[in-house]
N, C-alpha and C positions, 0 to 999 in steps of 0.2 A: 406637514409630519407624518411619519407612520405610527401609531399609538402603539405598545408599547407590545403589548400581548404579537401583535406581528407582527414586531421585527425578532418577536421568539420564535414564530413559528417559519417565516423565513433564516431562520438561523441553520433551526433543528429539517427545515427541508433539502435545506441545502446538502448538511452533513449524510442526508442518508441518500441521498446522487452521490456523493463525490467515495463515500462509504459502500456504493452498490456493490461489488466485489465480497464485501465480508457480511453487507446484511441479506436473510431469505427475503423470498417473497415474501413468506407471512407478512414479515416484521415491515419490509416497502409498505405491503397494504395496509394493517394497520396506521403507520404514521400518513400516508394520504388520508385517509377517509378521515381519521381521527383529528386530522387541522381541519378537514370540510366540517367536519362537525361544531368544530370549536370558534369555528368561522363564522360558522353563521348563525352562534350561537343556542345548536341544535345540544339541547342535553336529554343524553339517552338513560334509562334506568338505572338502579346502582346492580339490580342483579344483571341486566343484558348489558352493561358494562365491564362484570366479574367477567361473566358466561365468555366473552368475545376477549379476555383477557387471558386466561388461563387455555382454550383454546390455540390459540398465540403464540403462550407457554410450552403446550403439546406438542406443535410441529417443529420445533427446536425437537426436541426429542428424537419426532419420526426423522429428523434431516440431520443427524449427525451421532445417535445415535447411543449421547449418554449429557451430561448436564454439566459436568467438570471441561470447559475446554475457555481459549482465553477469544474462540470466535462465538459463542455460545453466551458470553456474558457481555459480550458487547446489543448482542442484541437485547435479551434480558434490557439492561439499563436503557436504551431507547424504547423499549418499549413499554417500563414501567414510566420513563419520562409522559409519552403519548395519555398512557393510564392518568398520569397526575396534571395531564393537560386540561381532563376531559372533565374532569369532577374540581376543578378546581374554584373553588369557594366564600376560603377566607384570605388572609394578610400569610396567614402559617406558609398557604398552599402560595401564592407565587412565591414566597422563599424559595422553599426547598423546589419549583419547578428549575426558577435561575441558579442554583448550587447545582442541581442536575446536569443542565446543560456544558454549565462550563468542564465539571466532571467527566461527563460525554465524549465534548471535543476534548477533549486531554488526553484521553484513554484511545480514540480516534488517531491520534499520533503516532501508535506503536504499532500498528495494520498501515495508513498510508503516510508513503513517502514521498509527495511529492513537494515542488515549492510552488501547486497551485493550494494544499492545500495546510499549507505553513502560511500562506494568504489570508485564506479564511480562517484557520485559526486567530491572527493576528485581528482582524479588520473581526469578527463575530468577538471577541474579548472588548473590546472596544468597546460595541455599542450594547454586551449585556454590562458591562458597566457603569455605559453613563446613564442608562434603562434603572438600574441599580439604584445609584443615585437619585434619583427621583422618589425611590419609594421611603428610601429615606429621609424624602423631603429636605435635601441640598442639595446645592447649585453645582451645577458640572461646568470646570473650569480647563478648558484640554490644558491649559500653564500648569495645573496640579499631577499632570498625566506625565508629561512632559517631566518636570522637576521629581516624579519617581521613578523616571527612565533613566533620569542619574544615577541612580545609585541600583536601580535592578540589572541592568545591563552589565555593570563591569562582577559584579556576583556572577551571572549568572554564566560570565566570563568561566571569571575564577571555577567555581562549582567544574563546570565542562571539562576544563582539564587536570584538576587534581581529583574529584572526585575517584577512587579507588573503580578500574575497571573490573572487569568480570574475567576469568578466564574463557565459563563456557557460557553466556549471554543463552540467555529460555528463548527462543525461536517466536515472534508472531506469525503463523502463516498465515495469509490469502493467498489469491484467485485460484484456490484448490478445485480441479475436476468435481464434477459430483455426476454418478451413471444419469448417461448419455447427455454426455458434453468433452465436445471434444480436446483433450488430451493427455500429458505422457503417463503409462503405471509403466512398471516394473518388469510384469510378464504380458504377457497378450491372450486375453480372453475375450475370444471372436466368440463363440457360440450366445453368451450372453449379452449380447447387446444387436438391438434393433435397428436403430438411429444415432446418429452426434448432430449435439446444440452448439452454434460456434460458439470461442470463447477466445473472447480478446484478452485475457488475464495476461500480463510479465510476468516473461518465467526466469531470466536470465538478460545479460545485457555482456558483451566479450568485446577488449579492442584484439584488432592485433597485427602486425608491424608491419603487415602488406597488405593490397590488395587484394578479394577471392571474387574469384565468378560467381553465379549463382548456383552453379553447379558442385561448386565445393563446399558450401554452408550442409554436410553431414555434420550433425552434435550428438553423436553418438551417446548414449548409456547406458543401460546392461543390453550383455551378448547373454542368447540361451541356446539351449540347445534341447533342454530336454520338448516331450508333447506330449500327445495323447493322440495321437493322429489328426489334430486340426489345432490346440490350444497348446499356445508352448507356458511352459510355469519352468517362474525358478526354482534350483536346485545348490544345492553346496555345490557341488564342482562348476559353477557358474557364476564363481566367489574366487579371486585370485588373490593370493598374497601378497603385495607391492614388495618391491625392492628397497633395503635405505640405500641412497645413494648423498655423494659431497661432488661436487666441484666440478656440475654441467652445466656444458653449456650449449646451447641450437645448434645444429653445422647448417649450411648454407639452402642447403634444400628443406630444411623444418623449419617450421613456423611457428611461433611466438605469440598464444592466446594468455590476454588477462579476464578476467573471470568476474562475474560480480552476481550471484546466486539473491533472488527474491524471497523465495520460499523456501521450506524445509526440502531436500535431495536425499533422496535412497544414493544417490551414485556421482558419482563426478562428472560434469557433460566435459563433452571433450571435440576437438573436432576431428574426427574421421582415425588416424593409427596416431592415439599418445606415447609418446616412450618416458617424460616425466612428466608428473608432478608437483608440483611447490606451493606449499600453503605454512604461513610460522614463521616455522626456523625449519619445516622439513622438505624433504628432496625426495621423494617417490620414484622408484622404475613400474612399469609397467609390465610381463611379463604377455604369453602369447593369446590372454583374453584384452585384452586392450581396453578392462571397461573397471574399478575402481568404486568400492563400495565406501557409502562414510560409516563414518559411528555414529551411532544411534545416543550417544549422548554425549557429543563432540561434532555438533554442527560446523560444516567450514560455510562460509558465504564468499569469501572471498579467496580465489586459488590463481593460482600462474599453469600454464604448460607447455609442453615442447613434446611435438608431433613434425609426422611428413610424410614420408610415402611407406607402401604397404611393407611388410617386413616377415622376412622368413618365419617359418613355426618351426621350432627347436624343437619340440617332444611332439614322436611321431606315434607314440601309445598310449594318446587318449582321443587318436579319432573312428574307434566305435559306435562313441555316442553322435558321435556326427553322423553315420547314415542310417540310424536307426528310426524305426513309421512302425507305427504301432497298428495295422491295419490288417486288414486276412488276406490270403496270399492271390483272393479272387480281384478281391479289388484292384491292388499291387500289381498281377497281370494283366489289369485292364489298362489299367497306369502305364507299364511300360510297352504296350502294345499302338498305343493311343499316343505317346509325344514317341519321335527318331531321334537319334544321335547316337555319337560317345564321347567324343569332347565336351565338354564345360559351352563353348559358342552354340556346335550344332545343336544339340539340347535348348539350349537357351532359345536361340534360331525358332526350334520347331515350337514352342512353347507358347513365342513373341504370334507368331503368324499361325497356330491353333486360334489362341486369344480374340488377336483381330478378324479369322474369316465369320469364328462364330461370335463374333460382335456382345463383347462382350465390352461393360460400361461400369464410368466409377459414379457412385452416389452414398453421400452423409448417412441416407435413409434406405438401403437395403432392403431392409428389414430384416427374420432371424437368419441365418442358417447354421446346422449347428452339427454339421459337417465337411467334410471334402466332398462329395461327392454331390450336395445338397445345392453348395455354392458353382461344382459346373453347369449343375443342372439350371440356378438363376440366372446365373452372367454376369450378375451383378454386385457391389460390392464395392467397401474402401480401400485404403494403404493393410491392411492386418490383412483382411481377405487372401487380396494376392497374394502378400509375399509368403504367407503363410503357405499355399498350394505352390505357388514354385519353387518354394526349397522345397517342401515334401514331393514333390516330383524330382528331383535334381537326387535325393535323397534313393527314392525307388531306381535311380538308374543308377544308381552308383558313387554318387558323384558326394564326398563332406558337405555339410551347408550347417548355415547353424543364421539364427535372426539377431535382428539388434530393430531396440526399443532407442526411440530421443526425439528428435526434432529435424526436420529438415528446412530448409531458410531463411527471415529473416531480414526485417526492412534496418539498412543502411541509411543510419545520418549523419548527414555529409558535413553539419556543423559541429556534433563530439567528435565526427569519426571513430564510430560504437557501431557494432552490431543490436538489435530490440528481440530477442528473440520472445514471441509468446504463443500461447497453450492452443493455439490456430494451425503451430508448424510442428505440430508434434508427425511424430512421421515412426513409419515402421520398415524396413528394407529388408535384403539377406545380402551373406556374405558365402561365397561358395570357393574350395580350397582349390588350386589354380596350376601346378607346379611350386608348390611349396610356398602357396602369398594368401593369402586369402582376397580374394578378387569384389568388391559390392554390386551386387546387381538392387536394378532397382525397377521392380514389374508396372509398377505408380506411371512410371515415363511411359509405357509400351499406350499406357490406355489411356490417362491423363495429361496428356507433358506438360498444359499450362501448372499443372499442379506443381513439376520439377521446375516449371520456367520459371515464372513468379514464386515462387514459394510459397505455404500453406495459408496466412493471413488474407496476401493482396491475390489468391487465388480465389479465396472464398469473399472477399469481396468484389471479388469481381463478376462471381456469382450471383451475389447478393443483390447487385445491382441493376442485374437480368433489361428489362425495357430501358432502365433511367440512357442508358448507354450511348443509346444510340440520342436522347435530348441532352447536350451535356449544359446547356444554362441549369439544367436542375442536381447537376454535381456538383462539390464542394469546388471551389476558385481553390486556384494552386497557390495561389499569395497565403491560405490559411492552414496546406498542408505544409508548407514552409515556416509559417508560423508555427503550429502544432510543434516544430521539428529542433525549429530555434531551440521554444521552448525542453522541452527535450536535452537538450545538451545541455542545459543550465542543469536539470533535476541531477542530471548523469554527473556530474561534476558537483558536485555543489551534499550528495550524498555519498559519492563519492570519499567524497573528505572526512566527512562528517564517520563515516566506518570506519576509516584506517585510523582512528587516533580508541583503535580497543589498547588492550591489556599491555600486546607485546612493544606498540610502536609508547602508551607509555612509557610502559619498564626502559626503554630506548634511552629518554631521555630523558629519564629522572635517574636512571648511570651514569649518563654523561655529565650531569651536576651534580654525582655524588651524593644524592639524596635518596634515603632508604623508604622503601613503598611505607613502612609501619606507621611513620612520619608524620603519612596524609591524616590518619585516624585522630590521631592529635591536633594536626595542624587547621581539617575544617568546622569543628567544632568552635577552633580558639578567633579564628575570621567571622566564621557565623556572629560571635559573643560581640565582637569590637563592631562589625557592618550594622546592626542588629542595637547597639549604644549609637552608635553616629545616627540611625537613619531615627532613635524615639527624639535625639538632642535636637537632630533636623525640624522635626513637626512639630515639638513642645518650641523653637524659637521662632516658626513659620508661626503656628495659632495664636502664641504675643503677637507676634505682626500682624500677623490680621484684622485680630482684635481691636490693636489702637487704629488702624484703619478706618475700621467701622464705627468707631466712636470718633474719630476725628470728621471723616465723612461725616456727621451727624450733626454733630458741634459746629461745622461750618454753614453746613445748610443753613441752622437755626439763627447764625448772627445775620445769614446774610434776607431771609426774608425779616426778622427783626429790624433791619437799615431799613429796608422798601418802606417798613412802616414809620417811619424819621424818629426812629431810633437806637443811639449808641449807646452798644456794651463795653464794657471792656474783656482785655481776651487775656483777662492775669489776674484779674480778683473774682472770685465766686462772688463772693460776700457782698461784693461792691454791687454787682450787678442783679443779686436778686434782691439787694432792698431798692434797686431802685425799680425792678419789675413788681417788686408789691404796692410802690407809689405810684405807680398806673392807675389810669381812670379809665371808662372805657366799654362797649362790648366785647372785646376781645379780650381783655383783662384774667379770665380768668381761663380761658383755651390756651394762653402764651404762659399761663403761672403753671398750667398741666404739665404743658411739655416739658417746659423747663424740668417739674421736679422730674417726672419720667425718666431726659435725657442726664439727671445729676444721679439717680436710683443706679439704670441701666453700665454708666461709668465708671461711677468707684461701689457699687453695693450690689446684692444682688438682686435680678428679676427678671420675670418669665414675656417679662413681652419683648416682642422681638421682636432685631432691624427695622423690617420689611412695614410692622405694623406703623414704627416710630417712627421713621424716612412722610408715610400716608397724615401724619398729624402733624407731623411740620407744613407741608406743602399748602394745610388749609390754614394755618394762621394767616 
């Protein structure tokens, strides 16, 4: 059996592994180093220990730029528990670690929404409770836990359905992109980035009413029309006002999409050309920009989109901003002479041939390109570089053009029939106006066709495998990949059901029952009082029953031992037995009378003698 300390270390280390998307590198390092020191019982000096903790705390300010934030709070709590483990000396410290771990794994459920975390939560809770029993000197019995569950589970379900839902719940973000990581940003600021690191954090799940080809998986977020000659900036003109609609149904050519976001987003992500977005009880139509910003005070996590083929642009007066390029006349003239063609297809072909002839390459570590000319000279970049460069060239050639930031790709789960999009799928492409319609162009497809053919996540995985691709025995077996997808579908279905029980769903079934929402605030305290009363009565009854069984077991053991000595006692009259025992003779008379006296004291009077010690005395008769 593992010591209680080791079990706590395993729980904390597993928690850190499951929450690696939320915990910072400094927190993860503090957890590993702290647990190694504690495992080998290596005592750090108090001043060094405090200095190390202050350094970790300071790193949170450097990483997040603030100390009031849910993610920062979880990092703080994790580090404090490690610090307490390092300075554990008293029973009080042991209790603080126990309750701190319970609080930590409970707080983690606000961020990590997977069945694996639910399983970890339940198992670690049982392990910690079992060890806490040993701290108190009590015997652990699975039967007691199962009896408690009879009360806990019904109460949990009642509270789940009856606790009033908030209209605008506080979101707890995760898998946010840090500087230098692949991930979505509403604007496209290329000049500040030297390299990008992979980021497998999930962003959203989407179900569609028909199968999609890989080349169709363009999930648009924001549309950008203003640039400084290289970077693309969000402006008020790129935010469109939605149109209120009623009774909208998809046409045969349109695709119905159901989204579930993992994190707070500035925009509604949609497939290519959305026409309608539906959430809660609102139905909103989209205009020429085909993007819709989320409200900062009301984060929408689940919504439905109806979209289809490209739509014609009706407003022709706003095209001026789609051809603006803040570059000098000399630079514009050089670009115009480098690339030939009059129509969009001719110019596109000219750009493609130039990039291939000059051997432009795709890389996540291209170094910093501060402007268009520097990129054209270095001939290396990722999607943002190529999209911005081609958009500027088309504008210089007189073609209205805009950038779109979003995601391209996604892994399909054939068990759950949904697509999972991660931060690795973040992408930037452009749209050019051709005969009144916005046509999508993706220059990345020319330079790195596998990035578009495979999707971002699969493309990065194939690049990371490198030489391992030839040694197939070192790669993950196919059945493990299917097992991961199988678990993924249950995560999707389980949490989809949980999240659907929101304010509007609860309000709908309360209305059907003709039950007013304000009544819940009186009903819940009443139910709690009833349950607590019943549970206290049950515990008291169990305590008396348990006490009776303990004493009966002791008396039966005593009578059996006496009978082996050739002494027959009455199981009815205590007084007769006492007279009989006092009349005994022999060397064991004193020990028998002493045990008899202890039995009477334990059963009918107050006594500090434990049942365990009394059993030992009886067995020695």
